N, C-alpha and C positions, 0 to 999 in steps of 0.2 A: 612472558605475560600474552594473553591472549587481550585482541583489542575489542571493542564494539562494533558489528555491526550494524549499518543503516536501511533501512530497509521504507519504502514508499508505498501506501496503502492508497488506492485511489477506492470510491465505491459510491454507490446511489441510495441518497438516504431520505425518504419521501420528496423521490421523485429530482432531489438537487443532487450535483455531480460536488464531492468532496475529497479532500487525499488528508489525510497526514501522516509527519514523518517521524517514525522511531528510532529507537537504539536498543540492539539487545545484544547478551551474549551466544547468543545459538547462530549460526552459522545460517539456518534457515527457518524461516518464518510459513508456516502452513495458515488455510484458508481459515481454520480455527480458530488458530489461535489470535491471526489478524482481527477478524470478529471480536474476539475479545476485548482488544485496543479500540476497536468501535465502539462496542460498548459502552465502556469506558469514558468515551472522547463524548457521545451525544447523551446528554441529560436527560431524554425523553426517554423513557422504555417503551412505551407505543410504538416507538418508528420503524416503518418497515425498511430494510437494509438490504439491498442487491448487488451483482454484480461487482462483486469485492476481485479484487488484483494486487496481486503486492511484485515489488521491482525491488531486487539489491541495488540500492544504490553503487555499492561497493565493488560490483562489478560491472562498472560500464566503461567499457576499455575501446568497442565501436562509438566512433564520431557520430554515423549515421542514427542511434537509435537513442530516443529521447524520451524520457517515461514520460507516461500520458494517461489516460484513459480509453482515449481512441485516438489513433495511430494513423496518421496513413504514409501507405507506401511509397520508397521514394523511388524517383524518377530519374 
C-alpha cells in the first residue's frame, strides 16, 4: 500500500509570502495543481498569486537543504 506524500507549497499572494503543506497520493505535484490548492486556501478570488514553488517533503535526505521560499547558499 502506497503512503501519502507531503508537499510544501510556497507562494506570494497579494505581496505577502505564504506557505501551505498538503498531502497527496501523487508522487509529484506540478505548478498547475499547486495553484489549485492555493486558490482553495485563499478566500479572495481577486488575489494576485505569484512565485509558486513546490517542494516534496518526502525527499529531504540532505540536511543542508531546508524548505523555504528564498534560500541562501551554504558557505
